[in-house]
C-alpha positions, -999 to 999 in steps of 0.1 A, spaced: -429 577 656 -431 544 674 -426 510 657 -455 486 663 -445 451 670 -469 424 658 -456 397 681 -468 392 716 -446 402 745 -422 375 754 -424 357 721 -395 360 697 -399 385 669 -409 372 635 -429 341 648 -463 355 639 -483 341 610 -503 361 585 -535 354 605 -519 370 636 -513 337 654 -480 332 671 -460 300 669 -429 286 686 -401 282 661 -396 246 674 -432 237 664 -427 248 628 -416 218 608 -427 229 573 -417 262 557 -441 290 563 -465 300 535 -464 337 540 -458 344 504 -467 328 471 -446 298 460 -441 288 424 -422 256 433 -452 232 432 -441 216 465 -455 182 474 -483 182 499 -467 168 530 -493 156 555 -494 130 582 -508 101 561 -482 108 534 -454 109 559 -467 75 574 -466 60 539 -431 72 533 -418 60 567 -433 26 561 -415 21 528 -380 6 524 -356 19 498 -366 -5 471 -403 3 475 -396 40 475 -376 37 443 -404 17 427 -430 43 439 -410 71 423 -405 52 391 -442 45 387 -449 81 395 -426 94 368 -440 68 343 -475 81 351 -464 117 345 -448 107 312 -479 88 301 -501 118 310 -478 141 289 -478 118 259 -516 115 261 -520 153 262 -497 156 232 -516 130 212 -549 147 220 -533 180 207 -522 162 175 -557 147 169 -574 181 175 -550 198 150 -555 170 124 -593 172 126 -594 210 126 -573 210 94 -595 182 79 -628 200 86 -614 233 74 -604 217 40 -638 201 37 -656 233 45 -636 253 20 -641 227 -7 -678 226 -1 -681 264 -1 -660 266 -32 -683 242 -50 -714 260 -38 -701 294 -49 -691 280 -83 -725 265 -87 -743 297 -77 -721 318 -101 -730 295 -130 -767 297 -122 -765 335 -119 -747 339 -152 -770 315 -170 -800 334 -157 -785 367 -169 -777 352 -203 -813 341 -206 -825 376 -197 -806 391 -226 -819 366 -252 
């Protein structure tokens, strides 16, 4: 049985993308996305690279610090929203159960008073 090569003749083996395109290894700057990545890599594109190249070390550190503070603020906000949701769910559950308990108690009393009047 013959092995079928997916690469074009004259191109090095393993330089073919999923879509069947061939690339030179020198042109490939970023890692290939042939398989799923769970690393949450940053999107590196030309405008982003231009911004990074235009920054000096102090601005880059300030940029990273602001970025991490924003991530922290988002995390705290999500946590507070979760606490508020939990608090109000418990509050409304207690109110509902108290209201239902009072209604059931009231209906029981009316039912028994009607039965007592029936037997008089």
